[in-house]
Phi, psi and omega in degrees: 000317182295333176297319176298319180297317180294326175303314181293314184290315181296317178296319178299314181294326182277319190230010182073359177213127178263143179226127172240119186288338183225043181298320175252140179291158178300320180298315180294319178302317181296318179293318179295320177297320178297317176303311182301314183292325175295318177297322178295316179298327180272010179059034179272341178282143182240152177302131181285148179247182178233135182090178182225160176051234184290345181269000182297132176219156177241126179213121179284358172275346181256310178209150184233009182281166175242149186225164173212123184285133175279149181209132179300335179292342176292336177054040174278131186298325182280322173295323176296323176296320176297314179299322179300319178293320178295320177300316180294320180294317179299316178299318179293317179297316180295322183282332183261331185240000175054048185275341177063033175291133184247339183200179176206167174216139181222150173220155167290147175227132181233121172251127173266169180308130181095351182277159184197175172213117186291171183306132184198167166255154182271345182271134179292151180293330185251011182205117184259018184292330177287114182260315182230141175260142176224133178230124177245123186268145186242017192264109176284148173056038179288134182244158182305319183291349179285345179064214175067021181290155170273117178260117183253129182270105179259162182296313185272317181204137178292154185237133179248127185239124179281142184272059185277152185307131176090341182288139175232138175243153189214124181203166181288127187294331185267359190249308189265115170286147183203165175212160173257117180290159183305128179266145178256358179218183179285121185243122186237143177204167164248120187238141179188191189218140172268133193235152174262000000 
């Protein structure tokens, strides 16, 4: 487990973004994806917005994904397994990098064919509590033609990351602008933020 944590931290320190190709097991990804799709079938996913509180707005010109917030009170065994891994990662991050992370928030994210999210930062203008962004992908058998890559705007060269099953990315919420390119297939993830 700590090797996965070190992959994220070492990549972040070297390139401003950490990537672990197998942060989540295939089995856990499959269960989380099944949860997401059941919620979608039951119309539990909601159109994602931009901004927070009174500044929240919905615009399909900015983003078109649908989300569902995870909560430990749901007591889902697979979501709890995900939370256990996040708890361990936060403890490791705090003990090795002195980040003082106190909480986190995560949601399922579903992009259907044609969906996208334009270039943005993850930190709100009026609230700096989001320190690090984490995205864990749930997509089996993802192919190049499926699109939906995460495009990260780096100083020297932009970086394109495929949303393959089990892969997790980790970066500073206030620093790296990024976007989700148009997807040609169903794109699933668990996305969230580590907060102070």
